[in-house]
C-alpha positions as CSV (number, residue, x, y, z in Angstrom):
1,M,-72.0,-6.7,-0.2
2,G,-70.1,-3.5,-0.2
3,P,-70.7,-2.8,-4.0
4,Q,-74.3,-3.7,-3.6
5,A,-74.7,-1.3,-0.6
6,A,-72.9,1.4,-2.6
7,A,-75.2,0.9,-5.6
8,I,-78.2,1.2,-3.3
9,Q,-76.9,4.5,-1.8
10,Y,-76.1,6.0,-5.2
11,L,-79.6,5.1,-6.5
12,E,-81.1,6.8,-3.5
13,R,-79.2,9.9,-4.4
14,H,-80.4,9.8,-8.0
15,P,-83.8,8.0,-8.2
16,E,-84.5,9.9,-11.4
17,A,-81.6,8.5,-13.3
18,T,-82.1,6.1,-16.2
19,A,-78.4,5.4,-17.1
20,F,-75.5,4.7,-14.8
21,D,-71.7,4.4,-15.4
22,V,-69.8,2.2,-12.9
23,T,-66.0,1.5,-12.7
24,L,-64.4,-1.1,-10.5
25,Y,-60.8,-0.7,-9.6
26,G,-57.9,-2.9,-8.2
27,S,-59.0,-6.0,-6.3
28,L,-62.7,-5.4,-6.9
29,A,-62.0,-5.6,-10.6
30,A,-59.6,-8.5,-10.4
31,T,-61.9,-10.7,-8.4
32,G,-65.2,-9.1,-9.2
33,K,-66.7,-11.7,-11.5
34,G,-65.7,-14.5,-9.1
35,H,-67.4,-12.6,-6.2
36,M,-70.4,-11.8,-8.4
37,T,-69.8,-8.1,-7.8
38,D,-71.2,-7.2,-11.2
39,V,-74.4,-9.2,-10.5
40,A,-74.9,-7.4,-7.2
41,I,-74.6,-4.0,-8.9
42,F,-76.8,-4.9,-11.8
43,R,-79.5,-6.2,-9.5
44,V,-79.8,-2.8,-7.9
45,L,-79.4,-0.5,-10.9
46,E,-80.7,-2.3,-14.0
47,P,-84.4,-2.1,-12.9
48,K,-84.0,1.7,-13.1
49,G,-82.1,1.9,-16.4
50,T,-79.0,0.9,-18.4
51,V,-75.7,0.2,-16.6
52,T,-72.3,0.5,-18.2
53,L,-69.6,-1.4,-16.2
54,H,-65.9,-0.8,-16.6
55,W,-63.2,-3.1,-15.2
56,E,-59.8,-1.6,-14.2
57,P,-57.9,-4.4,-12.3
58,T,-54.5,-2.7,-12.8
59,V,-55.6,0.7,-11.4
60,F,-55.4,1.0,-7.7
61,L,-56.9,4.1,-6.1
62,P,-54.8,5.5,-3.2
63,F,-57.1,4.9,-0.2
64,H,-58.0,1.1,-0.5
65,P,-57.6,-1.7,-3.1
66,N,-61.4,-2.1,-3.4
67,G,-62.3,1.1,-5.1
68,M,-65.3,1.9,-7.3
69,K,-66.8,4.9,-9.0
70,F,-70.5,5.6,-9.7
71,A,-71.8,8.3,-12.1
72,V,-75.1,9.2,-13.8
73,R,-74.7,9.0,-17.6
74,Q,-76.7,11.9,-19.1
75,P,-78.4,11.8,-22.5
76,D,-75.5,13.6,-24.2
77,G,-73.1,11.0,-22.9
78,S,-71.5,13.1,-20.2
79,L,-71.1,11.9,-16.7
80,F,-72.8,13.6,-13.7
81,D,-72.1,13.5,-10.0
82,E,-69.1,11.0,-10.0
83,W,-68.9,9.3,-6.6
84,T,-65.8,7.4,-5.5
85,V,-66.3,4.9,-2.7
86,Y,-64.4,2.0,-1.2
87,S,-65.5,-1.5,0.0
88,V,-63.4,-1.9,3.2
89,G,-64.6,-5.3,4.4
90,G,-67.7,-7.0,5.8
91,G,-70.0,-4.9,3.7
92,A,-68.8,-1.6,5.1
93,L,-68.1,1.5,2.9
94,S,-65.8,4.4,3.1
95,E,-65.3,7.5,1.0
96,G,-61.6,7.7,2.0
97,D,-59.6,9.2,4.8
98,S,-61.7,8.7,8.0
99,S,-65.1,9.5,6.5
100,T,-67.7,6.8,5.9
101,A,-70.3,6.6,3.2
102,A,-72.8,5.5,5.8
103,P,-71.7,7.0,9.2
104,E,-72.5,4.9,12.2
105,P,-72.7,6.3,15.7
106,S,-69.6,5.5,17.9
107,I,-71.4,3.5,20.6
108,Y,-68.4,1.7,22.0
109,P,-66.4,4.0,24.3
110,L,-63.5,1.6,24.7
111,N,-61.5,0.6,21.6
112,T,-58.8,-1.7,22.7
113,M,-58.9,-5.1,24.4
114,K,-56.7,-3.7,27.2
115,E,-59.3,-1.0,28.0
116,I,-62.2,-3.5,27.9
117,I,-60.4,-6.0,30.1
118,A,-59.7,-3.2,32.7
119,W,-63.4,-2.3,32.6
120,C,-64.5,-6.0,33.1
121,Q,-62.1,-6.4,36.0
122,Q,-63.3,-3.1,37.6
123,T,-67.0,-3.8,37.3
124,G,-67.0,-7.6,37.5
125,H,-68.9,-7.8,34.2
126,A,-68.2,-10.1,31.2
127,F,-67.4,-9.1,27.6
128,W,-71.0,-9.8,26.5
129,E,-72.3,-7.5,29.2
130,Y,-70.0,-4.7,27.8
131,V,-71.7,-5.3,24.5
132,E,-75.1,-5.1,26.0
133,Q,-74.4,-1.9,27.9
134,S,-73.0,-0.3,24.7
135,E,-75.6,-1.6,22.2
136,G,-78.7,-1.7,24.4
137,P,-81.1,-4.6,24.9
138,A,-82.2,-4.6,21.3
139,I,-78.9,-6.3,20.5
140,W,-80.3,-9.6,21.6
141,D,-83.1,-9.6,19.0
142,Y,-80.6,-8.8,16.3
143,L,-78.2,-11.6,17.4
144,R,-81.1,-14.0,17.6
145,E,-81.7,-13.3,13.9
146,V,-78.0,-13.7,13.2
147,W,-78.0,-17.1,15.0
148,R,-81.1,-18.2,13.0
149,V,-79.5,-17.4,9.7
150,M,-76.3,-19.1,10.7
151,Q,-78.1,-22.3,11.7
152,E,-80.2,-22.3,8.5
153,A,-77.0,-21.9,6.4
154,V,-75.4,-24.9,8.1
155,E,-78.5,-27.0,7.7
156,R,-79.0,-26.1,4.0
157,G,-75.3,-26.7,3.3
158,V,-75.0,-30.2,4.8
159,D,-78.0,-31.2,2.7
160,H,-77.1,-29.5,-0.6
161,E,-75.3,-31.6,-3.2
162,G,-74.0,-30.6,-6.6
163,V,-71.4,-28.4,-8.2
164,L,-70.6,-24.9,-7.1
165,P,-71.0,-22.1,-9.7
166,G,-67.9,-21.1,-11.7
167,P,-65.3,-22.6,-14.0
168,L,-63.6,-24.7,-11.4
169,G,-66.3,-27.4,-11.4
170,L,-65.9,-27.8,-7.6
171,Q,-68.1,-30.4,-6.0
172,R,-69.8,-29.5,-2.7
173,K,-68.2,-31.5,0.1
174,A,-70.2,-30.7,3.2
175,P,-72.8,-33.5,2.7
176,I,-70.1,-36.1,2.3
177,Y,-68.1,-34.9,5.3
178,Y,-71.2,-34.8,7.4
179,T,-72.3,-38.3,6.5
180,K,-68.8,-39.8,6.9
181,A,-68.2,-38.0,10.2
182,K,-71.4,-39.6,11.7
183,G,-69.8,-43.0,11.2
184,Y,-66.7,-42.2,13.4
185,K,-66.3,-42.6,17.2
186,A,-67.0,-39.5,19.3
187,N,-63.6,-37.9,19.3
188,L,-63.1,-38.1,15.5
189,Q,-66.8,-37.4,14.9
190,S,-66.5,-34.1,16.6
191,S,-63.8,-32.8,14.3
192,G,-65.5,-34.2,11.2
193,L,-68.7,-32.4,12.0
194,V,-67.0,-29.1,12.6
195,Y,-65.4,-29.5,9.2
196,A,-68.8,-30.3,7.6
197,Y,-70.5,-27.3,9.2
198,A,-67.8,-24.9,8.1
199,L,-67.8,-26.3,4.6
200,A,-71.6,-26.1,4.5
201,V,-71.8,-22.4,5.2
202,S,-68.8,-21.5,3.0
203,E,-70.3,-23.5,0.1
204,E,-73.6,-21.7,0.6
205,N,-71.7,-18.4,0.3
206,A,-69.9,-19.6,-2.8
207,S,-73.3,-20.4,-4.4
208,G,-74.9,-17.1,-3.5
209,G,-76.9,-18.4,-0.5
210,L,-77.9,-16.3,2.5
211,I,-75.1,-16.2,5.1
212,V,-73.8,-13.9,7.9
213,T,-70.6,-12.0,7.3
214,A,-68.6,-13.1,10.3
215,P,-66.6,-11.0,9.8
216,T,-66.7,-11.4,6.0
217,C,-68.3,-13.5,3.3
218,G,-65.1,-15.3,2.6
219,S,-64.7,-16.3,6.2
220,C,-68.4,-16.9,7.0
221,G,-68.1,-20.6,7.8
222,V,-65.8,-20.5,10.9
223,L,-68.0,-19.0,13.6
224,P,-71.2,-20.7,12.6
225,A,-69.4,-24.1,12.5
226,V,-68.1,-23.7,16.0
227,L,-71.3,-22.4,17.5
228,Y,-73.5,-24.9,15.7
229,H,-71.4,-27.7,16.9
230,L,-71.3,-26.5,20.5
231,G,-75.0,-25.5,20.5
232,H,-76.3,-28.8,19.0
233,N,-73.8,-31.3,20.3
234,H,-73.1,-29.8,23.8
235,T,-76.6,-28.6,24.5
236,F,-75.7,-25.0,25.3
237,S,-78.8,-22.8,25.6
238,E,-79.7,-20.2,23.0
239,E,-79.1,-17.5,25.6
240,R,-75.5,-18.6,26.1
241,I,-75.0,-18.9,22.4
242,L,-76.2,-15.3,21.9
243,H,-73.8,-14.1,24.7
244,A,-71.0,-15.9,22.9
245,L,-72.0,-14.2,19.6
246,A,-71.9,-10.8,21.3
247,T,-68.3,-11.5,22.5
248,A,-67.3,-12.8,19.0
249,G,-68.7,-9.6,17.5
250,L,-66.8,-7.5,19.9
251,I,-63.6,-9.2,18.9
252,G,-64.3,-8.6,15.2
253,N,-65.1,-4.9,15.9
254,L,-61.9,-4.4,17.7
255,V,-59.9,-5.7,14.7
256,K,-62.0,-3.7,12.3
257,H,-61.5,-0.5,14.3
258,N,-57.8,-1.0,14.9
259,A,-56.7,-2.8,11.7
260,S,-58.7,-4.3,8.9
261,I,-61.0,-7.3,8.0
262,S,-60.5,-6.8,4.3
263,G,-58.6,-9.5,2.4
264,A,-57.8,-6.9,-0.3
265,D,-56.2,-4.7,2.4
266,V,-54.4,-7.2,4.7
267,G,-54.7,-10.6,3.1
268,C,-56.7,-13.6,4.4
269,Q,-55.3,-13.1,8.0
270,G,-57.9,-10.3,8.2
271,E,-60.7,-12.6,7.1
272,V,-60.1,-16.2,8.2
273,G,-57.7,-15.2,10.9
274,V,-60.2,-12.8,12.5
275,A,-63.0,-15.3,12.1
276,S,-60.9,-17.8,14.0
277,A,-60.2,-15.3,16.8
278,M,-63.9,-14.6,17.0
279,A,-64.8,-18.3,17.2
280,S,-62.0,-19.0,19.7
281,A,-63.3,-16.3,22.1
282,A,-66.9,-17.5,21.7
283,A,-66.0,-21.1,22.4
284,C,-63.9,-20.2,25.4
285,Q,-66.7,-18.1,26.9
286,L,-69.2,-21.0,26.4
287,F,-66.9,-23.3,28.3
288,G,-66.6,-20.9,31.2
289,G,-63.4,-19.2,30.4
290,S,-62.3,-16.1,32.4
291,V,-61.9,-12.8,30.8
292,A,-58.1,-13.4,30.6
293,Q,-58.6,-16.9,29.1
294,I,-61.1,-15.6,26.5
295,E,-58.6,-12.8,25.4
296,Y,-55.9,-15.5,25.2
297,A,-58.0,-17.7,23.0
298,A,-58.8,-14.8,20.7
299,E,-55.1,-13.8,20.6
300,M,-54.1,-17.4,19.5
301,G,-56.9,-17.6,17.0
302,L,-55.5,-14.6,15.2
303,E,-51.7,-15.0,15.9
304,H,-51.5,-18.4,14.2
305,H,-53.0,-17.0,11.0
306,L,-50.5,-14.1,10.7
307,G,-49.2,-13.7,7.2
308,M,-51.9,-15.7,5.6
309,T,-52.3,-14.6,2.0
310,C,-55.5,-13.9,0.1
311,D,-55.0,-15.7,-3.3
312,P,-58.3,-17.1,-4.6
313,V,-58.1,-19.3,-7.7
314,C,-60.0,-17.6,-10.6
315,G,-61.1,-14.9,-8.2
316,L,-63.7,-17.3,-6.7
317,V,-64.4,-17.7,-3.0
318,Q,-63.7,-21.5,-3.3
319,I,-60.1,-22.5,-3.5
320,P,-58.4,-22.2,-0.9
321,C,-61.1,-20.2,0.9
322,I,-63.6,-23.0,1.7
323,E,-61.1,-25.4,3.0
324,R,-59.5,-22.7,5.1
325,N,-62.8,-22.1,6.9
326,A,-62.9,-25.7,8.0
327,F,-59.3,-25.7,9.3
328,A,-59.8,-22.3,11.0
329,A,-62.9,-23.6,12.8
330,A,-61.0,-26.6,14.1
331,R,-58.1,-24.3,15.1
332,A,-60.5,-22.1,17.0
333,L,-61.6,-25.1,19.2
334,D,-57.9,-25.9,19.8
335,A,-57.2,-22.3,20.8
336,N,-60.1,-22.5,23.3
337,F,-58.9,-25.8,24.8
338,Y,-55.3,-24.5,25.0
339,A,-56.4,-21.3,26.7
340,S,-58.7,-23.1,29.1
341,L,-55.8,-25.2,30.3
342,S,-53.9,-22.0,31.1
343,D,-54.5,-19.3,33.8
344,G,-54.9,-16.8,31.0
345,Q,-51.6,-15.1,31.5
346,H,-49.4,-14.8,28.4
347,R,-46.7,-12.5,26.9
348,V,-48.3,-11.4,23.6
349,S,-51.5,-9.5,24.0
350,F,-54.4,-9.5,21.6
351,D,-53.9,-5.8,20.9
352,R,-50.3,-6.4,19.9
353,V,-51.3,-9.1,17.5
354,V,-53.8,-6.9,15.9
355,R,-51.2,-4.2,15.4
356,V,-48.8,-6.8,14.0
357,M,-51.5,-8.1,11.7
358,K,-52.1,-4.6,10.3
359,Q,-48.4,-4.1,9.7
360,T,-48.0,-7.5,8.2
361,G,-50.9,-6.7,5.8
362,K,-49.2,-3.5,4.7
363,D,-45.9,-5.4,4.1
364,L,-47.6,-8.1,2.0
365,P,-47.1,-7.5,-1.8
366,S,-50.4,-6.7,-3.6
367,L,-50.1,-10.0,-5.4
368,Y,-51.1,-11.8,-2.2
369,K,-54.0,-9.6,-1.3
370,E,-57.0,-10.7,-3.3
371,T,-55.7,-9.8,-6.7
372,S,-56.0,-13.4,-7.9
373,E,-52.6,-13.1,-9.5
374,G,-50.2,-14.6,-7.0
375,G,-49.8,-17.5,-4.6
376,L,-52.3,-20.3,-5.0
377,A,-54.2,-18.3,-7.6
378,K,-51.5,-19.2,-10.1
379,L,-53.1,-22.7,-10.1
380,S,-55.5,-21.3,-12.6
381,E,-52.5,-21.2,-15.1
382,D,-51.7,-24.9,-14.8
């Protein structure tokens, strides 16, 4: 998503151009073909002219592992207006330092969980009401569209059989898990259906289907699986689902602001771990959790994914990514239940876990941050 957005922005700067030169660096180059990064860029630029694409997987630019450079190739072969930009997670772009390629207004006045909880306790409002106050009433139409896309991705995925694109020859599993889960008694059926829903959305992503980044493409199955399961099997209203989505989004924004949601930057803890935290908080709110219990659920959802590496086999968002989405969805429901049994009081705060996650990500060797060269990615050598 980030490279596609960058290509769109660059094309808007040079609508007259008929030839482009694009270089992908670091993790973008190492996993670009598996993530269809080249396809996304070509779709934007090729209708306007020729595109020369360079892959530099061993060159890491200083600001972020997901670096790229765009330029207009002039008739004499020289390059004009070189633009270096970074894909920092969830489709967001940065030009380095604190600047952004597509500046967004800072609409949230509070940027830590501690501050937001204090506001909730002072005003008596819930997390979702803080989102509404900050975003305005238009947020509900936006989240209604998000929820529609999430549901459709689940429903397509559980009915879509076949092999996923790429050299792994990986069979889709969601339809099988869904069918088998329906045959179990209620307690096991619940877990099986959550697995199926998470697999469904993740497999849609792996095959280029329409999904919601929640917070990223690689972790897109966790939140829809939990919300679809609760919305369709526990009869929560759409309004309550949208409120839960708002809270989940707030959790994701806090991590994005204070740490990172990029697997290339902090490993899979920033993708699947954050998705689990978002889903944990959403579930806890749906079941009537207090502000303290919701914060606790989110904290556990992230804490118990600390140190998780990003090591996709062949650079594809398939192994171990898809399976991790299923387990993270189940873990989110466990975090909700655990928090609901408590009074919400605990020693390690969500803010602290976010800081630890950021530092852990910095400490992880680059081999374990979406380079497809370490960890489970070595399976491709077997």
